[in-house]
MIFIVO-404282 format. One record per residue (C-alpha): residue number from 1; x, y, z. Coordinates in nm, 2 decimals, padded with zeros to 4 digits. Example, Ala and Ser with C-alpha at 12.3 -4.5 7.8 and 13.67 -1.06 7.14 Angstrom:
2
k|xx|yy|zz
1|01.23|-00.45|00.78
2|01.37|-00.11|00.71
% end
This chain:
421
k|xx|yy|zz
1|10.65|03.37|19.67
2|10.56|03.08|19.46
3|10.19|03.14|19.51
4|10.23|03.50|19.41
5|10.40|03.40|19.08
6|10.14|03.15|19.02
7|09.86|03.40|19.06
8|10.04|03.63|18.84
9|10.07|03.38|18.57
10|09.70|03.29|18.60
11|09.60|03.65|18.59
12|09.81|03.71|18.27
13|09.66|03.41|18.10
14|09.32|03.52|18.18
15|09.39|03.86|18.03
16|09.53|03.71|17.72
17|09.23|03.48|17.68
18|09.00|03.77|17.71
19|09.19|03.97|17.45
20|09.19|03.67|17.21
21|08.82|03.63|17.26
22|08.76|03.99|17.19
23|08.96|03.98|16.87
24|08.77|03.68|16.74
25|08.45|03.89|16.78
26|08.58|04.22|16.63
27|08.75|04.08|16.31
28|08.44|03.90|16.17
29|08.24|04.21|16.25
30|08.48|04.43|16.05
31|08.48|04.19|15.76
32|08.10|04.17|15.77
33|08.09|04.55|15.77
34|08.32|04.57|15.47
35|08.13|04.31|15.28
36|07.80|04.48|15.36
37|07.94|04.82|15.23
38|08.08|04.65|14.92
39|07.74|04.49|14.85
40|07.57|04.82|14.91
41|07.81|05.00|14.68
42|07.77|04.73|14.41
43|07.39|04.75|14.43
44|07.40|05.13|14.43
45|07.67|05.16|14.16
46|07.60|04.87|13.93
47|07.26|04.72|13.99
48|07.06|05.03|14.09
49|06.77|05.07|13.84
50|06.79|05.45|13.89
51|07.13|05.51|13.73
52|07.12|05.75|13.43
53|07.35|05.81|13.13
54|07.35|06.05|12.84
55|07.41|05.93|12.49
56|07.51|06.21|12.26
57|07.46|06.25|11.88
58|07.23|05.96|11.83
59|07.14|05.96|11.45
60|06.79|06.03|11.34
61|06.65|05.83|11.05
62|06.37|05.93|10.82
63|06.09|05.69|10.74
64|05.93|05.78|10.41
65|05.72|05.46|10.36
66|05.51|05.49|10.05
67|05.47|05.86|10.09
68|05.52|06.09|09.78
69|05.72|06.36|09.97
70|06.09|06.38|10.02
71|06.30|06.57|10.27
72|06.47|06.88|10.14
73|06.59|07.04|10.46
74|06.61|06.94|10.83
75|06.68|07.12|11.15
76|06.92|06.85|11.26
77|07.02|06.49|11.20
78|07.11|06.38|11.56
79|06.96|06.39|11.91
80|07.10|06.35|12.27
81|06.91|06.09|12.48
82|06.91|06.05|12.86
83|06.85|05.69|12.96
84|06.80|05.52|13.30
85|06.87|05.16|13.40
86|07.12|04.94|13.55
87|07.47|05.07|13.52
88|07.60|04.74|13.40
89|07.35|04.75|13.12
90|07.40|05.12|13.03
91|07.78|05.08|13.02
92|07.74|04.82|12.75
93|07.52|05.03|12.53
94|07.63|05.25|12.23
95|07.45|05.49|12.00
96|07.39|05.20|11.76
97|07.16|05.04|12.02
98|06.90|05.32|11.99
99|06.66|05.39|11.71
100|06.52|05.74|11.66
101|06.28|05.78|11.36
102|06.09|06.07|11.21
103|05.80|05.92|11.01
104|05.69|06.13|10.72
105|05.48|05.87|10.54
106|05.16|06.04|10.65
107|05.24|06.38|10.51
108|05.07|06.45|10.17
109|05.12|06.82|10.11
110|05.44|07.01|10.06
111|05.55|07.24|10.34
112|05.75|07.28|10.66
113|05.65|07.05|10.95
114|05.76|06.96|11.31
115|05.76|06.58|11.28
116|05.75|06.40|11.61
117|06.04|06.16|11.69
118|05.98|05.80|11.80
119|06.24|05.65|12.03
120|06.33|05.29|12.08
121|06.56|05.19|12.36
122|06.69|04.84|12.46
123|06.51|04.62|12.71
124|06.60|04.71|13.07
125|06.66|05.08|12.98
126|06.41|05.36|13.00
127|06.42|05.69|12.81
128|06.42|05.98|13.06
129|06.45|06.28|12.83
130|06.59|06.39|12.49
131|06.74|06.71|12.36
132|06.46|06.74|12.10
133|06.12|06.56|12.06
134|06.05|06.66|11.71
135|06.24|06.75|11.39
136|06.16|07.05|11.17
137|06.15|06.92|10.81
138|06.08|07.08|10.47
139|05.89|06.82|10.27
140|05.81|06.83|09.90
141|05.77|06.61|09.60
142|06.09|06.53|09.40
143|06.03|06.59|09.03
144|06.18|06.73|08.71
145|06.05|06.97|08.45
146|06.18|07.11|08.12
147|06.18|07.49|08.08
148|06.26|07.69|07.76
149|06.58|07.89|07.73
150|06.52|08.26|07.68
151|06.77|08.54|07.60
152|06.75|08.89|07.75
153|06.96|09.15|07.58
154|07.10|09.43|07.79
155|07.35|09.72|07.78
156|07.39|09.76|07.40
157|07.39|10.03|07.13
158|07.33|09.98|06.76
159|07.37|10.21|06.45
160|07.11|10.30|06.20
161|07.04|10.04|05.94
162|07.14|09.76|06.18
163|06.90|09.55|06.38
164|06.91|09.25|06.61
165|06.74|08.93|06.51
166|06.59|08.86|06.85
167|06.35|08.60|06.69
168|06.63|08.42|06.52
169|06.87|08.37|06.82
170|07.03|08.03|06.81
171|07.09|07.83|07.13
172|07.30|07.53|07.20
173|07.00|07.39|07.39
174|06.64|07.49|07.36
175|06.53|07.35|07.70
176|06.69|07.30|08.04
177|06.58|07.01|08.26
178|06.53|07.13|08.62
179|06.51|06.89|08.92
180|06.39|06.96|09.27
181|06.09|07.03|09.49
182|05.77|07.02|09.28
183|05.60|07.32|09.44
184|05.91|07.53|09.36
185|05.96|07.40|09.01
186|05.60|07.49|08.93
187|05.69|07.86|08.95
188|05.97|07.84|08.70
189|05.89|07.98|08.36
190|06.23|07.98|08.18
191|06.60|07.96|08.20
192|06.71|08.31|08.11
193|07.04|08.40|07.96
194|07.13|08.77|08.01
195|07.36|08.90|07.73
196|07.54|09.23|07.76
197|07.64|09.32|07.41
198|07.79|09.67|07.41
199|07.82|09.84|07.07
200|07.69|09.60|06.81
201|07.82|09.60|06.45
202|07.81|09.22|06.37
203|07.66|08.90|06.49
204|07.76|08.78|06.83
205|07.83|08.43|06.98
206|07.87|08.39|07.35
207|07.86|08.12|07.62
208|07.70|08.22|07.95
209|07.52|08.09|08.26
210|07.15|08.13|08.31
211|06.90|08.22|08.58
212|06.58|08.03|08.65
213|06.30|08.29|08.65
214|05.92|08.30|08.72
215|05.65|08.46|08.50
216|05.73|08.80|08.64
217|06.10|08.77|08.56
218|06.20|08.72|08.92
219|06.48|08.48|08.99
220|06.39|08.15|09.15
221|06.68|08.02|09.37
222|06.71|07.73|09.60
223|06.99|07.50|09.71
224|06.75|07.21|09.64
225|06.73|07.28|09.26
226|06.96|07.13|09.01
227|06.99|07.15|08.63
228|07.12|06.92|08.36
229|07.34|07.20|08.21
230|07.51|07.50|08.36
231|07.59|07.71|08.05
232|07.43|07.78|07.72
233|07.59|07.90|07.40
234|07.39|08.16|07.21
235|07.44|08.31|06.87
236|07.27|08.65|06.83
237|07.24|08.75|06.46
238|07.27|09.12|06.37
239|07.11|09.23|06.04
240|07.19|09.51|05.79
241|06.96|09.66|05.54
242|07.09|09.79|05.20
243|07.00|09.87|04.84
244|07.19|09.66|04.59
245|07.17|09.66|04.21
246|07.04|09.39|03.99
247|07.27|09.25|03.72
248|07.29|08.98|03.46
249|07.55|08.72|03.38
250|07.66|08.64|03.02
251|07.70|08.27|02.94
252|07.99|08.30|02.69
253|08.12|08.64|02.76
254|08.05|08.78|02.41
255|07.83|09.07|02.54
256|07.98|09.37|02.70
257|07.88|09.74|02.75
258|08.00|09.83|02.40
259|07.79|09.58|02.20
260|07.49|09.51|02.42
261|07.27|09.75|02.61
262|07.10|09.57|02.89
263|06.84|09.75|03.11
264|06.68|09.59|03.42
265|06.37|09.73|03.58
266|06.36|09.78|03.87
267|06.74|09.83|03.88
268|06.79|09.79|04.25
269|06.63|09.60|04.54
270|06.62|09.64|04.92
271|06.77|09.35|05.10
272|06.82|09.24|05.46
273|07.07|08.99|05.59
274|07.34|08.93|05.85
275|07.60|09.20|05.84
276|07.87|08.97|05.71
277|07.65|08.84|05.42
278|07.52|09.18|05.32
279|07.87|09.34|05.32
280|07.98|09.07|05.07
281|07.69|09.13|04.84
282|07.77|09.37|04.55
283|07.47|09.28|04.34
284|07.21|09.02|04.27
285|07.23|08.83|03.93
286|06.87|08.78|03.81
287|06.95|08.60|03.48
288|07.21|08.43|03.27
289|07.19|08.55|02.91
290|07.28|08.31|02.64
291|07.43|08.53|02.37
292|07.38|08.26|02.11
293|07.01|08.26|02.15
294|06.93|08.61|02.28
295|06.78|08.86|02.04
296|06.68|09.22|02.08
297|06.38|09.23|02.31
298|06.26|09.19|02.66
299|06.23|08.90|02.90
300|06.07|08.88|03.24
301|06.22|08.66|03.51
302|06.17|08.59|03.87
303|06.41|08.71|04.14
304|06.58|08.47|04.38
305|06.77|08.61|04.67
306|07.10|08.45|04.77
307|07.11|08.23|05.07
308|07.09|08.43|05.39
309|06.95|08.73|05.21
310|06.59|08.85|05.23
311|06.42|09.09|04.98
312|06.23|09.34|05.19
313|06.06|09.56|04.93
314|05.84|09.30|04.77
315|06.02|09.27|04.44
316|05.95|08.93|04.29
317|06.02|08.97|03.91
318|06.22|09.20|03.69
319|06.20|09.29|03.32
320|06.53|09.27|03.12
321|06.56|09.46|02.80
322|06.84|09.37|02.56
323|06.95|09.59|02.26
324|07.24|09.49|02.05
325|07.48|09.77|01.95
326|07.70|09.74|01.64
327|07.62|09.37|01.60
328|07.52|09.21|01.27
329|07.44|08.86|01.16
330|07.55|08.66|00.85
331|07.45|08.32|00.73
332|07.71|08.09|00.56
333|07.67|07.76|00.38
334|07.94|07.55|00.56
335|08.05|07.23|00.39
336|08.34|07.17|00.62
337|08.17|06.89|00.82
338|08.37|06.65|01.04
339|08.20|06.34|01.17
340|08.34|06.14|01.47
341|08.22|05.79|01.39
342|08.15|05.50|01.63
343|08.37|05.19|01.61
344|08.28|04.96|01.32
345|08.05|05.21|01.14
346|08.09|05.51|00.91
347|07.83|05.79|00.90
348|07.83|06.06|00.64
349|07.64|06.39|00.63
350|07.31|06.36|00.46
351|07.35|06.70|00.30
352|07.64|06.88|00.14
353|07.64|07.18|00.37
354|07.49|07.33|00.68
355|07.36|07.68|00.69
356|07.51|07.85|00.99
357|07.41|08.20|01.11
358|07.69|08.40|01.27
359|07.67|08.71|01.49
360|07.94|08.96|01.56
361|08.09|09.30|01.47
362|07.99|09.41|01.12
363|08.35|09.45|01.01
364|08.45|09.10|01.10
365|08.14|08.94|00.95
366|08.22|09.11|00.62
367|08.56|08.93|00.62
368|08.46|08.58|00.74
369|08.41|08.30|00.49
370|08.28|07.94|00.51
371|08.64|07.82|00.53
372|08.66|07.99|00.87
373|08.38|07.77|01.00
374|08.38|07.40|01.09
375|08.08|07.19|01.18
376|08.18|06.89|01.41
377|07.94|06.61|01.47
378|08.01|06.35|01.74
379|07.84|06.02|01.65
380|08.09|05.80|01.84
381|07.84|05.72|02.11
382|07.58|05.59|01.88
383|07.57|05.20|01.89
384|07.22|05.15|01.75
385|07.34|05.07|01.40
386|07.05|05.26|01.25
387|07.08|05.37|00.89
388|06.97|05.73|00.95
389|07.05|05.93|01.27
390|07.06|06.30|01.37
391|07.33|06.42|01.60
392|07.39|06.76|01.77
393|07.66|06.97|01.60
394|07.93|07.19|01.74
395|08.02|07.51|01.54
396|08.39|07.59|01.56
397|08.51|07.93|01.43
398|08.88|07.99|01.34
399|09.10|08.16|01.60
400|09.11|08.49|01.41
401|08.74|08.55|01.47
402|08.63|08.32|01.76
403|08.68|08.59|02.03
404|08.40|08.81|01.88
405|08.21|08.60|01.63
406|07.97|08.32|01.74
407|07.69|08.12|01.60
408|07.33|08.20|01.67
409|07.11|07.91|01.78
410|07.18|07.54|01.81
411|07.25|07.30|01.53
412|07.22|06.93|01.44
413|07.32|06.73|01.14
414|07.14|06.44|00.97
415|07.38|06.14|00.91
416|07.35|05.84|00.68
417|07.52|05.51|00.74
418|07.77|05.44|00.46
419|07.69|05.13|00.25
420|08.06|05.07|00.19
421|08.15|04.98|00.56
% end
């Protein structure tokens, strides 16, 4: 019995020993297997040089260098890049770590080009592919030109006698500065304002935009063109032709239709001017007649048109004939002489009277006497102290006659310094 138990115990211990020994072999094998798999996974997942990654929307830069051309349009500004390398490296990279350049420094002529892209990737990474390998660019020189402003008149009607002064149109700016591609700017001839006027009866002022046009009048448009102004104010003069009479002006107002017949040849003239100015013009005064010096007879004088008015029939001079009607003259010896003396001196007339010739209606001249006339000499401004001087004289006629009777010619009086000062 005892031996059987003993054998049983030995047998159980032997089994347990074998199991323990077996465990000590299996566990390290499992751990080793796990570590090997982890190492394999790490190498494959992290350190494998064949791992790839896509970087989207990497910006493309333009290298102009010393080239004369600029970029006016582009087929895109970003590119997607596929890169291979260690995952640990690729996971650290961002778009900023890549350089993609389109070099236009070697292009000398304006046009559209497919410019190759050059790629630069960090050490340890390799470019596998990209969404594009070249960039379509429109290249041209960047310049500015000045073009004249022109005005095109459309959709208008105008009455007889009126005309548009197309050669006299005023513009707020005479030239427009245009900036953009040189080859495009070279085709632009002018900045054209199109003015629709409707029925025209007077001058027009309007503010409008303009179109850039070529020599054939075709509009030149481009999103790459800019101008220094966007609107132009234009004033379009409208002219009217008319016949207007010549007339004269009387200096003192003594002449009128009842006592003076004035004839002007030619009597009218053809004029042209802006509607507003012509409509205000009733006549053109060709001379100012001084009744105190004018006698019966003729004078020839040149014609000057008012500002804004042009004479269109070639008239340069007119002949004016004056014939006095019911007018007589009378000469009086006037001794009523008043002298206005300077301070500290007294001057007296060198003669007792002054012969004054008067003109006026015959009936009034028959009544007038020397007592109705005064000769006034103003010597107050004379400070020379000379013994003998001559000063201009004013002829003053009494109120009862002064509206119709006046002196003929101009007068002066000789004065002598008084010894009794």
